[in-house]
C-alpha positions in Angstrom: 0.9 36.3 1.6 -0.2 33.3 3.5 -1.6 29.8 2.9 -3.1 27.2 5.2 -3.4 23.4 5.4 -4.8 20.7 7.7 -1.7 18.8 8.8 -1.0 16.2 6.1 -3.5 17.7 3.6 -3.0 19.9 0.6 -2.1 23.6 0.9 -4.5 26.3 -0.1 -3.6 28.8 -2.8 -1.5 31.8 -1.7 -3.8 34.5 -0.2 -3.2 38.1 0.6 -2.4 38.5 4.3 -5.2 39.7 6.6 -5.3 40.1 10.3 -8.3 37.8 10.8 -9.0 34.9 8.5 -11.8 32.3 8.5 -10.9 28.6 8.2 -13.1 25.5 8.5 -11.1 23.5 11.0 -11.5 19.8 11.7 -11.7 18.5 15.2 -8.5 16.8 16.4 -6.4 17.9 13.4 -3.6 20.4 13.5 -3.5 23.4 11.2 -0.4 24.8 9.6 -0.1 28.4 8.4 2.7 29.5 6.2 3.6 33.1 5.5 5.6 34.4 2.6 7.4 37.7 2.2 10.5 38.8 0.2 11.6 35.3 -0.7 11.6 33.8 2.8 9.0 31.7 4.6 8.3 30.0 7.9 5.2 28.4 9.5 3.4 28.4 12.8 1.2 25.7 14.3 -2.6 26.2 14.7 -4.8 25.1 17.6 -6.2 21.7 18.1 -9.7 21.8 19.6 -12.0 19.0 20.6 -15.7 18.9 19.8 -16.7 20.0 23.4 -14.4 23.0 23.1 -11.4 21.8 25.0 -7.9 22.1 23.6 -6.0 19.0 22.6 -2.5 18.1 21.5 -1.6 18.8 17.8 0.3 16.0 16.1 1.7 15.2 12.7 1.1 11.4 12.8 -2.1 9.8 14.3 0.1 7.4 16.4 3.7 6.5 17.1 5.6 3.3 18.0 9.2 2.7 19.2 10.6 -0.5 17.7 13.8 -1.9 19.2 15.8 -5.1 19.2 14.4 -5.8 22.7 10.8 -5.9 21.6 11.7 -7.8 18.4 11.0 -4.7 16.3 7.4 -4.6 17.4 6.6 -8.3 17.2 6.7 -9.0 21.0 5.5 -5.6 22.1 4.3 -2.9 19.8 6.1 -0.2 21.7 3.2 2.3 21.5 4.1 5.9 22.5 1.8 8.3 24.2 1.1 11.9 23.1 2.3 14.1 26.0 2.6 17.6 24.3 2.1 19.2 20.9 3.8 16.9 18.4 5.6 15.1 21.2 5.4 11.3 21.8 6.8 9.6 24.9 7.5 6.2 26.3 9.5 4.7 29.2 11.8 1.8 28.4 14.4 -0.1 30.3 17.8 -1.1 28.9 20.9 -2.9 30.1 22.9 -2.5 26.9 23.0 -0.7 23.6 20.1 -1.6 21.3 19.1 -0.5 17.9 15.8 1.2 17.5 13.5 3.2 15.1 10.4 5.4 15.5 7.6 4.1 13.3 4.3 6.1 12.9 2.2 3.2 11.7 1.7 -0.4 12.8 3.5 -1.5 9.6 6.8 -0.2 8.3 5.6 2.0 5.5 7.4 4.9 7.2 10.1 5.0 9.9 12.6 7.4 11.4 16.2 6.5 12.2 19.6 8.2 11.7 21.8 8.9 8.7 25.2 7.3 8.7 28.2 9.5 9.6 30.7 10.2 6.8 33.3 12.7 5.8 32.4 15.0 2.9 35.2 16.6 0.8 34.1 19.6 -1.2 35.9 19.9 -4.5 37.3 23.4 -3.9 40.4 22.8 -6.1 38.1 22.4 -9.1 37.6 26.2 -9.2 40.7 27.3 -7.1 43.9 25.9 -8.6 46.1 26.8 -5.7 47.5 24.0 -3.6 46.2 24.0 0.0 45.2 21.5 2.6 41.4 20.7 2.7 39.8 19.4 5.8 36.7 17.2 5.5 33.2 18.2 6.5 31.4 15.8 8.8 27.9 14.7 7.5 25.0 12.8 9.0 22.6 13.1 11.9 25.4 12.6 14.4 27.1 15.6 12.9 24.0 17.7 13.4 23.8 16.6 17.0 27.4 17.5 17.7 27.1 20.9 16.1 24.0 21.7 18.2 25.6 20.3 21.3 28.9 22.2 20.8 27.2 25.5 20.2 24.9 25.2 23.2 21.6 24.8 21.4 20.9 21.3 22.7 21.7 19.3 25.8 23.5 16.0 25.6 20.1 14.2 25.8 18.8 15.6 22.5 19.5 14.3 19.0 17.7 14.4 15.6 16.2 11.6 13.5 15.7 11.3 9.7 12.8 10.0 7.7 14.9 9.2 4.7 14.5 5.8 3.2 18.2 5.3 3.7 18.1 6.0 7.4 19.6 3.3 9.7 18.5 2.4 13.2 19.4 4.8 16.0 21.0 3.8 19.3 19.4 3.6 22.8 21.1 2.4 25.9 21.2 2.2 29.7 23.2 5.4 29.7 19.9 7.3 28.8 21.6 9.3 26.1 21.3 9.3 22.3 25.1 8.7 21.9 26.1 5.8 19.7 28.3 3.2 21.2 31.9 4.1 21.2 34.7 1.6 20.6 35.2 1.2 24.3 31.7 -0.1 24.7 32.5 -3.0 22.4 34.3 -6.2 22.9 35.8 -6.0 19.4 38.3 -3.4 18.2 36.0 -1.9 15.5 36.0 -2.4 11.8 39.0 -4.3 10.5 40.2 -5.0 6.9 38.8 -8.2 5.4 41.0 -9.7 2.7 39.2 -11.4 -0.1 39.6 -15.1 -0.8 38.4 -17.4 -3.5 35.5 -15.8 -5.5 34.9 -13.0 -3.0 34.9 -9.5 -4.3 33.3 -6.1 -3.5 29.9 -7.3 -4.7 30.1 -10.2 -2.3 31.0 -7.9 0.6 27.9 -5.7 -0.1 25.6 -8.8 -0.3 26.8 -11.3 2.3 25.7 -9.3 5.3 27.0 -11.5 8.1 28.0 -15.1 8.9 28.3 -16.9 12.3 31.2 -14.8 13.5 31.5 -11.5 11.6 29.5 -8.7 10.1 30.7 -7.5 6.7 30.3 -4.1 5.1 31.7 -2.1 2.2 34.1 0.6 3.3 32.3 4.0 3.3 35.5 5.8 4.4 33.7 7.3 7.5 35.6 8.0 10.8 33.9 4.9 12.3 35.6 2.7 9.7 39.0 4.4 10.1 40.7 1.3 11.3 39.7 -0.5 8.1 42.1 1.7 6.2 41.8 1.7 2.4 40.4 -1.8 2.1 37.2 -2.2 0.1 35.6 -4.6 2.5 35.5 -4.3 6.3 34.5 -6.7 9.0 34.0 -6.8 12.7 32.9 -9.5 15.2 29.2 -9.5 15.9 28.4 -6.8 18.4 28.5 -7.8 22.1 28.3 -5.7 25.3 31.0 -5.9 27.9 29.9 -8.3 30.6 30.2 -5.7 33.4 27.4 -3.7 31.7 24.9 -6.5 31.5 23.6 -5.8 35.1 23.0 -2.1 34.5 19.2 -2.2 33.9 18.0 1.4 33.7 14.7 3.0 32.7 14.9 5.9 30.3 12.3 8.3 29.0 12.3 8.6 25.2 10.5 11.6 23.6 10.1 12.1 19.9 8.8 15.3 18.1 7.2 14.1 14.9 7.1 17.7 13.4 10.8 18.7 13.9 12.1 15.1 14.2 14.3 15.8 17.2 14.2 13.2 20.0 15.3 13.2 23.6 16.6 10.3 25.8 16.8 11.1 29.5 16.7 9.4 32.9 14.1 11.9 34.1 10.9 9.8 33.9 8.8 12.9 34.7 9.5 14.2 31.2 7.3 11.4 29.8 4.2 12.8 31.7 1.7 14.8 29.7 2.0 18.5 30.2 -1.1 20.6 31.0 -2.8 22.1 28.0 -3.9 25.8 28.1 -7.7 26.1 28.4 -9.8 27.1 25.5 -11.0 30.8 25.3 -14.1 31.4 27.5 -16.1 33.2 24.9 -18.6 31.1 22.8 -17.3 29.9 19.5 -19.2 30.4 16.2 -20.9 27.3 14.9 -21.6 25.9 18.4 -21.9 22.1 18.5 -25.1 22.2 20.6 -26.8 24.6 18.2 -25.8 22.5 15.3 -27.0 19.3 17.0 -30.3 20.9 17.7 -30.7 22.0 14.1 -29.8 18.4 13.1 -32.5 16.9 15.3 -35.0 19.4 14.0 -34.4 18.5 10.4 -34.3 14.8 11.2 -37.9 15.1 12.2 -38.9 16.1 8.6 -39.6 13.6 5.9 -37.1 12.4 3.3 -37.8 15.3 1.0 -36.1 17.9 3.2 -32.8 19.2 1.8 -30.5 18.0 4.6 -27.3 18.4 2.6 -27.3 22.2 2.7 -27.7 22.2 6.5 -24.8 19.7 7.0 -22.5 21.7 4.7 -23.0 24.7 7.0 -22.1 22.8 10.1 -19.3 20.6 11.2 -19.3 17.1 9.8 -19.6 15.7 13.3 -22.8 17.6 14.0 -25.2 14.7 13.4 -24.3 11.0 14.0 -26.8 8.4 13.1 -26.1 4.7 13.9 -28.1 2.0 12.2 -28.3 -1.8 12.7 -25.0 -3.4 11.7 -26.7 -5.6 9.2 -28.0 -2.6 7.2 -26.4 -0.5 4.5 -26.8 3.1 5.6 -26.7 6.1 3.3 -27.4 9.8 3.6 -29.9 11.7 1.5 -28.4 13.9 -1.3 -31.5 14.9 -3.1 -33.4 18.2 -2.4 -36.6 17.6 -4.3 -39.6 15.8 -2.8 -39.0 12.1 -3.2 -41.4 10.5 -0.7 -44.5 8.6 -1.5 -46.8 9.7 1.3 -48.9 6.5 1.1 -46.1 4.0 1.2 -43.5 6.1 3.2 -40.8 4.7 1.0 -38.1 6.4 -1.1 -39.0 6.7 -4.8 -36.5 7.8 -7.5 -34.0 8.3 -4.7 -30.2 8.5 -5.2 -28.3 7.7 -2.1 -24.6 7.6 -1.1 -23.1 4.8 1.0 -21.3 5.9 4.2 -19.7 2.5 4.8 -18.2 0.4 2.1 -18.0 -2.8 3.9 -21.3 -3.0 5.7 -23.2 -6.3 5.1 -26.2 -6.1 2.8 -29.7 -5.8 4.3 -32.1 -8.7 3.8 -34.8 -6.5 2.3 -34.3 -5.0 -1.2 -37.0 -2.4 -0.6 -35.8 1.1 0.5 -37.3 2.5 3.7 -37.1 5.6 5.8 -35.3 5.8 9.2 -34.3 9.1 10.6 -34.0 10.8 7.2 -31.7 7.9 6.0 -32.5 5.7 3.1 -31.6 2.0 3.6 -31.6 -0.3 0.7 -29.9 -3.3 -0.9 -28.5 -2.5 -4.4 -30.5 -4.5 -7.0 -28.0 -3.8 -9.8 -24.3 -2.8 -9.6 -22.3 -1.7 -12.5 -18.7 -3.0 -12.5 -16.3 -1.5 -15.1 -13.0 -3.3 -15.7 -10.7 -3.7 -18.6 -9.8 -7.2 -17.3 -12.6 -9.6 -17.7 -13.7 -13.2 -17.8 -16.8 -13.9 -19.8 -18.3 -17.4 -19.7 -20.6 -18.1 -22.6 -22.2 -21.0 -24.3 -19.4 -21.3 -26.8 -16.6 -21.1 -24.3 -14.7 -18.4 -22.5 -13.2 -15.0 -23.4 -10.8 -13.6 -20.9 -8.3 -10.8 -20.5 -6.3 -11.1 -17.2 -3.2 -9.3 -16.1 -3.2 -9.9 -12.4 -5.4 -10.0 -9.3 -8.0 -7.7 -10.7 -8.7 -10.2 -13.5 -9.1 -12.9 -11.0 -11.6 -10.8 -9.0 -13.5 -9.8 -12.2 -14.1 -13.5 -12.8 -15.2 -14.1 -9.2 -17.5 -11.0 -9.4 -19.4 -12.6 -12.3 -19.8 -15.9 -10.5 -20.5 -14.9 -6.9 -21.6 -11.2 -6.8 -24.5 -10.9 -4.2 -27.0 -9.3 -6.6 -27.4 -8.6 -10.3 -24.3 -7.3 -12.0 -23.7 -5.1 -15.0 -20.2 -5.8 -16.2 -18.7 -3.2 -18.6 -15.5 -4.0 -20.5 -13.7 -3.1 -23.7 -12.9 -5.3 -26.7 -9.4 -6.8 -26.8 -7.6 -7.3 -30.1 -7.7 -10.9 -31.5 -10.7 -11.8 -29.3 -14.0 -13.1 -30.7 -17.0 -11.5 -29.2 -19.5 -12.8 -31.7 -21.5 -14.4 -28.9 -22.7 -10.9 -27.9 -25.4 -8.9 -29.7 -25.1 -5.4 -31.1 -27.4 -3.0 -29.1 -26.4 0.5 -30.2 -23.7 3.1 -29.8 -22.3 5.5 -27.2 -20.7 8.8 -28.1 -17.6 10.5 -26.8 -15.4 13.5 -27.7 -11.6 12.7 -27.6 -9.0 15.3 -28.6 -11.8 17.4 -30.1 -13.0 14.6 -32.3 -16.5 13.0 -32.0 -16.2 9.2 -31.7 -18.9 6.5 -31.8 -18.4 3.2 -30.0 -20.4 0.1 -30.7 -22.0 -1.6 -27.7 -22.4 -5.3 -27.6 -24.5 -7.0 -24.9 -24.5 -10.6 -23.6 -26.8 -11.7 -20.8 -25.8 -14.7 -18.6 -28.6 -15.7 -16.3 -27.2 -17.9 -13.5 -24.0 -19.3 -15.0 -23.5 -22.8 -14.0 -21.0 -23.8 -11.4 -20.9 -26.2 -8.5 -23.0 -24.3 -5.9 -22.8 -27.3 -3.6 -19.2 -26.3 -2.9 -19.5 -22.6 -2.3 -23.1 -22.6 -1.3 -24.5 -19.6 -3.3 -26.6 -19.3 -6.4 -24.8 -17.5 -9.3 -25.9 -13.9 -10.1 -27.6 -12.6 -13.2 -24.8 -10.8 -15.2 -25.3 -8.5 -18.2 -22.1 -7.8 -20.1 -21.7 -4.6 -22.1 -18.7 -4.9 -24.4 -17.5 -1.6 -25.9 -15.9 -1.8 -29.3 -13.8 0.8 -31.1 -10.5 0.8 -33.1 -8.8 2.6 -30.2 -9.5 -0.4 -28.0 -8.6 -2.9 -30.7 -5.2 -1.4 -31.5 -3.6 -1.8 -28.1 -0.9 -4.3 -27.5 -1.8 -5.1 -24.0 -4.7 -4.8 -21.6 -3.4 -1.6 -20.2 -1.8 0.6 -22.9 1.6 2.2 -22.0 3.4 4.5 -21.4 1.0 6.7 -19.4 2.5 9.8 -20.8 1.8 8.9 -24.5 -1.1 10.9 -26.0 -2.6 7.8 -27.5 -2.7 6.2 -24.1 -4.5 9.2 -22.6 -7.0 9.1 -25.5 -7.6 5.5 -24.8 -8.6 6.3 -21.1 -10.6 9.3 -22.2 -12.7 7.2 -24.5 -13.0 4.4 -21.9 -14.1 6.7 -19.1 -16.6 8.6 -21.3 -18.1 5.3 -22.6 -18.5 4.0 -19.0 -20.2 7.2 -18.0 -22.7 7.0 -20.9 -23.5 3.4 -19.9 -24.0 4.4 -16.3 -26.6 7.0 -17.5 -28.3 4.5 -19.8 -28.5 1.5 -17.4 -29.2 3.5 -14.2 -27.6 1.1 -11.8 -28.0 1.3 -8.0 -24.3 1.7 -7.5 -21.1 2.0 -9.5 -18.2 -0.3 -8.5 -14.9 1.2 -9.7 -11.8 -1.0 -9.4 -8.6 1.1 -9.4 -8.0 4.2 -11.5 -8.8 3.0 -15.1 -12.5 4.2 -15.1 -12.2 6.6 -12.1 -12.7 9.7 -14.3 -16.1 8.4 -15.4 -17.7 10.3 -12.5 -16.6 13.6 -14.1 -19.0 13.0 -17.0 -22.2 11.8 -15.2 -24.9 14.3 -14.5 -26.8 12.4 -11.8 -24.5 11.3 -8.9 -25.0 7.8 -7.7 -23.4 5.7 -4.9 -19.8 4.7 -5.8 -17.5 2.1 -4.3 -13.8 2.1 -5.2 -11.8 -1.0 -4.6 -8.0 -0.6 -4.9 -6.3 -3.7 -6.2 -3.0 -1.8 -6.5 -2.9 1.8 -5.3 0.6 2.2 -6.6 -0.9 2.7 -10.0 -3.1 5.8 -10.1 -2.9 6.8 -13.7 -0.4 9.5 -12.6 1.9 11.6 -14.7 4.5 13.4 -12.7 7.1 14.3 -15.4 6.8 18.0 -14.5 4.9 20.3 -12.3 1.5 20.6 -13.9 0.0 24.0 -14.5 -2.5 25.8 -16.7 -0.7 24.9 -19.9 -0.8 21.2 -19.1 -4.4 21.4 -17.8 -5.4 22.7 -21.3 -3.6 19.8 -22.9 -5.4 17.2 -20.7 -8.7 19.1 -21.1 -8.5 18.8 -24.9 -7.9 15.1 -24.6 -10.6 14.4 -22.0 -13.1 16.9 -23.3 -13.2 18.7 -19.9 -12.6 22.4 -19.0 -9.0 23.1 -17.8 -10.4 24.5 -14.6 -12.0 21.1 -13.7 -8.7 19.3 -14.7 -6.8 21.5 -12.3 -9.3 21.1 -9.5 -10.2 17.5 -9.8 -7.2 15.7 -11.3 -4.1 17.6 -10.1 -2.5 16.8 -6.8 0.9 17.8 -5.6 1.8 19.1 -9.1 1.0 15.9 -10.9 -1.9 14.5 -13.0 -3.8 11.7 -11.2 -6.7 9.8 -12.7 -7.6 8.2 -9.4 -8.3 11.6 -7.7 -11.7 12.4 -9.3 -13.5 9.3 -7.8 -11.9 9.8 -4.4 -13.0 13.5 -4.4 -16.4 12.3 -5.6 -16.6 10.1 -2.4 -15.5 13.1 -0.3 -18.2 15.3 -1.7 -21.2 13.0 -1.9 -20.4 10.2 0.6 -18.5 12.0 3.3 -15.4 10.2 2.2 -16.7 6.7 2.7 -16.7 4.1 0.0 -13.0 3.7 -0.7 -11.7 0.1 -0.1 -8.8 -2.1 -0.7 -8.4 -5.9 -1.2 -7.1 -6.7 2.3 -7.2 -5.0 5.7 -3.4 -4.6 6.0 -3.1 -3.2 2.5 -5.9 -0.7 3.2 -4.0 0.6 6.2 -0.8 0.8 4.2 -2.4 2.6 1.3 -4.2 5.1 3.4 -1.0 6.1 5.0 1.3 6.0 2.0 -0.7 7.7 -0.8 -1.5 11.4 -0.4 -4.6 11.1 -2.6 -6.2 9.0 0.2 -5.1 11.3 3.1 -7.9 12.8 5.1 -10.5 10.1 4.3 -12.4 8.8 7.4 -11.3 5.3 6.5 -10.0 3.0 3.7 -11.9 -0.2 4.3 -10.2 -3.6 3.8 -12.3 -6.2 2.0 -10.4 -9.5 2.0 -10.6 -11.3 -1.3 -12.1 -14.8 -1.4 -10.9 -18.1 -2.9 -13.8 -20.4 -3.9 -13.6 -23.9 -2.5 -14.5 -25.2 -6.0 -10.9 -24.2 -7.1 -9.5 -26.4 -4.4 -10.8 -29.4 -6.3 -8.0 -29.0 -8.9 -5.5 -29.5 -6.1 -4.4 -33.0 -5.0 -6.5 -34.7 -2.5 -4.4 -34.3 0.7 -6.6 -36.1 3.2 -4.3 -39.1 3.3 -0.8 -37.7 4.4 1.0 -40.8 3.1 -0.7 -40.6 -0.3 0.0 -36.8 -0.4 3.7 -37.4 0.4 4.0 -40.0 -2.4 2.2 -37.7 -4.9 4.5 -34.8 -4.0 7.6 -36.9 -4.4 6.4 -38.0 -7.9 5.7 -34.4 -8.8 9.1 -33.3 -7.7 10.8 -35.9 -9.8 8.7 -34.9 -12.8 9.5 -31.2 -12.4 13.2 -31.8 -11.8 13.4 -33.9 -15.0 11.2 -31.4 -17.0 13.3 -28.3 -16.0 16.7 -30.0 -16.1 17.3 -29.9 -12.4 19.3 -32.5 -10.4 17.2 -35.5 -9.4 17.3 -35.1 -5.6 14.4 -36.2 -3.5 15.8 -34.2 -0.5 16.1 -31.0 -2.5 14.0 -28.0 -1.3 12.4 -26.4 -4.3 11.9 -22.6 -4.4 9.5 -21.2 -7.0 8.8 -17.7 -8.2 5.8 -17.5 -10.6 4.6 -14.1 -11.7 5.5 -10.8 -13.4 9.1 -9.7 -13.2 8.5 -6.2 -11.9 9.7 -4.0 -9.1 6.6 -4.6 -7.0 7.3 -8.3 -6.8 10.9 -7.9 -5.6 12.3 -10.0 -8.4 15.5 -8.0 -8.4 16.2 -9.0 -4.8 15.7 -12.7 -5.7 18.3 -12.3 -8.5 20.7 -10.6 -6.1 20.6 -13.4 -3.5 20.4 -16.4 -5.9 24.1 -17.0 -6.2 24.5 -16.8 -2.4 21.6 -19.2 -1.8 22.7 -21.8 -4.3 26.3 -21.7 -3.2 25.5 -21.8 0.5 22.8 -24.5 0.4 23.6 -27.4 -1.9 20.1 -28.9 -1.6 18.4 -25.7 -2.7 16.8 -25.5 -6.2 15.2 -22.5 -7.8 12.6 -22.1 -10.6 11.9 -18.6 -12.0 9.1 -18.2 -14.4 7.3 -15.1 -15.6 7.3 -12.2 -18.1 9.6 -9.2 -17.8 7.5 -6.1 -17.0 9.9 -3.3 -16.2 13.6 -2.3 -15.8 13.8 -4.3 -12.5 12.7 -7.4 -14.4 15.3 -6.7 -17.1 17.9 -6.3 -14.4 16.9 -9.7 -12.9 17.0 -11.4 -16.3 20.5 -10.0 -16.9 21.7 -11.4 -13.6 20.1 -14.8 -14.1 21.5 -15.0 -17.7 25.0 -14.4 -16.2 24.5 -17.1 -13.6 23.3 -19.6 -16.3 26.2 -18.8 -18.6 28.6 -19.4 -15.7 27.7 -23.1 -15.8 28.0 -23.3 -12.0 24.3 -23.9 -11.2 23.0 -25.9 -14.1 21.4 -28.5 -11.9 19.8 -26.2 -9.4 18.5 -23.3 -11.4 15.8 -23.0 -14.1 14.9 -19.6 -15.5 12.3 -18.7 -18.1 11.8 -14.9 -18.5 8.4 -15.1 -20.4 5.0 -16.6 -20.4 5.0 -20.4 -19.9 2.1 -22.8 -19.4 3.2 -24.5 -16.2 2.1 -28.0 -15.3 0.0 -28.6 -12.1 2.9 -30.7 -10.7 5.0 -27.5 -10.3 2.8 -26.3 -7.4 2.7 -29.7 -5.9 6.4 -30.2 -6.1 7.2 -26.7 -4.7 8.4 -26.5 -1.1 8.6 -22.7 -0.9 6.8 -20.0 -2.8 9.1 -17.0 -3.1 7.2 -13.6 -2.6 9.7 -10.9 -1.4 7.2 -8.2 -2.6 7.7 -4.5 -2.0 3.9 -4.2 -2.2 1.3 -7.0 -2.3 -2.3 -5.8 -2.0 -3.7 -9.3 -1.5 -1.8 -12.1 -3.2 -3.5 -15.0 -4.9 -0.3 -16.9 -5.8 0.5 -17.7 -2.2 -3.0 -19.3 -1.8 -2.7 -21.3 -5.0 0.7 -22.7 -3.9 -0.5 -23.2 -0.3 -3.4 -25.3 -1.3 -0.9 -27.7 -2.8 1.2 -27.6 0.4 3.9 -25.1 -0.2 5.1 -22.6 2.5 5.8 -19.0 1.7 9.2 -17.2 1.9 8.5 -13.5 1.6 7.8 -10.2 3.1 5.1 -9.2 5.6 3.5 -6.7 3.2 -0.1 -5.9 2.4 -2.1 -9.2 2.1 0.9 -11.4 2.7 1.3 -13.3 6.0 -2.1 -15.0 5.9 -0.5 -18.4 5.3 2.3 -20.4 7.0 5.7 -19.3 5.9 9.0 -17.7 6.7 8.4 -13.9 6.6 10.5 -10.8 7.2 9.5 -7.2 8.1 10.4 -4.5 5.6 12.0 -1.6 7.4 13.0 0.1 4.2 11.8 -1.2 0.9 14.2 1.0 -1.1 17.3 -0.3 0.7 18.8 -3.1 -1.3 21.2 -4.0 1.5 18.3 -4.3 4.0 16.0 -6.2 1.7 18.7 -8.7 0.6 19.8 -9.3 4.2 16.2 -9.9 5.3 15.5 -12.2 2.4 18.6 -14.2 3.1 17.6 -14.7 6.7 14.2 -16.0 5.7 15.7 -18.4 3.1 18.2 -19.6 5.8 15.3 -20.2 8.2 13.4 -22.2 5.5 16.4 -24.3 4.6 17.3 -25.0 8.3 13.6 -25.9 9.2 13.2 -29.5 10.3 11.1 -31.9 8.0 8.5 -32.3 10.7 8.1 -28.5 11.0 7.6 -28.2 7.2 5.1 -31.1 7.2 3.0 -29.3 9.9 3.2 -26.0 7.9 2.2 -27.8 4.8 -0.9 -29.4 6.4 -1.9 -26.1 7.8 -1.5 -24.4 4.4 -3.6 -27.0 2.7 -6.4 -26.6 5.2 -6.6 -22.8 4.9 -9.9 -21.3 3.7 -11.0 -18.0 2.2 -14.8 -18.3 2.1 -17.0 -16.7 -0.5 -19.7 -16.0 2.0 -17.6 -13.6 4.0 -16.5 -11.7 0.9 -20.1 -11.5 -0.2 -21.2 -10.0 3.1 -18.5 -7.4 2.8 
């Protein structure tokens, strides 16, 4: 048996072995073939061939960077490595000491390669052998692997191995041009020594403190490198320094990293970093010649719009025909095969087109026209389906907001460039009497036929201050779907995802959206996140689709077990779909994923274009992190906007003296309201949002005691509802701190919804945002427009405003995250007042214009 995959993509099903097999390869992408026989398996690497027929280097990652202490972990110099052989990346670097380093395949830190810490492992042999005998430990970690391979003659002393584990630590590079870690003789200090606790210090303190001015502290892991620490729970050593006689030994080393097998080489032979010659391609002509295909493409491009181009393109490589249009036009490829051209007007009639770029600015003309068999048009009407909504009507406002998507839903209805059809579902305890009943849509859920009432409300040019943001409001038609299943939920998004009633909710929602798409016939379907992504499985006539990911972590996924035919039948019954379609369109890597159908729809009908995220950095992170997005030509970043009209609620900061006085008054008010010590010099940290894993609230709870004990002028306000177990953990830690009575004047905690006064944002010095993931981030803008700086992570959409940021090397390492957050807090507390004043002025002047967002 054998199976095949494009590197990084899904495996095919197991196939019977055959001597010659056909496979549709992709240019510049490696192919893996795996064979299976009698319980064992291995794989070989396929060829990498360029469009002109020449061979190329196969690689696992599209690029690779070497981040070290010397290049400030990529901040001073990105440390880009060059591909010099199959799966082999290389770079020359100079060192005069030992430095820590990591290999990172992406510009951000969503993935990195380091080394696993050495330790002794004792296997519990006496548990099944009662005889008394001496048991020697087994060495574990990447250094143990290196020593084994070296001692048995498999590797030279220049070779070692890396680990992609989330717990991997930085590896060592040095002027010795070897991968050896520094030995005790290379250090000024005598290694790890026992640290005796004093005062309130304990093991938890040792794990959290990290370092001070003189020492580095670490919990004893009983490894051979901590042998001098003995049996103490906490060890310390002076901060690492090189011996002075080594400081002049500046030496250039060649570093090579194999991103398939993860072994790396450090050598003084610079020639190793030169690219090796690639074997030439076979001389005989290949089937599916690019020139023949290009000729066919030109031939068909001469025919009118009615010609069925899709069938030709499917038989040739996707790179056969490349058509470039003016950058100000939306360009789409023809998907219809019937005659759709009016010979008199030479324009598309009754034409359905698929966008090939999700962020191209909209053309001035709304009329479609023909240009090289491509239909160009401005969408008149876009259907936007979101469970979060903001509906402005004559009697007031009905809103359902859980996060950034709700904010964007409101902005869509105020600033969308063109008419908008907004589809949403009724929330319990909400009054939708302002909308008129217009009919019903039908769906089948768990084998039962259901009818949903449809309410409609039309808002023609809702009033807002267009003089501020400079655009006329769109015409919005709201369709509100009503059914008891929608009315019975406790929250906007029902949970847990595995509950049958939750799946029935999404089944009804997606089918209702599909029916409204068919009835309203929009020019395009705007799908935010996964909630209505399965609607494309029910529509008969495909239409252009744009997917905007506001949080790709949530994909409507169920991964409690490996999904098979039995589970497919279960989901098929709920969603009224054949089990075969469930397996093909919703299963990925053994799990059920509601986001997958709309992504596959874009692959099939739009050549993979049309998938976007709410910031450029987050688009890059999501495309690399989530397998459902792998293989797409791009995930386009569309930066969210912040209307200038919302700045009007902030304090007028044109006069710096008046602003400083207003801020001092606000700080006194907040300190009095929340029971904090009246201190005009206090620096106020605020966290405002959901207490969930994504926001890093657990890390704030872990460092709070250290922060308030270390900095007497620091004050902390924590407000927001608990959303998961990480939030519950944070609440428990904060409760313990409050009950201790030590921080009564410097800590306010409210684990729930609270209507906060405007003065809180004005009084705030630092907005805390140590997020593991942050697609865009509106909270930092809201605080920045009142003058607060950010203390947080460089993740996703964060980093766009003045602040004290840290890079996340490993989001799942509590030790790393706490240490990084402590350093940022220290930098914020040590910043001079004039520095903070300049940052505040810059934050208040920041802009996120509506016009740019509309063009995207």
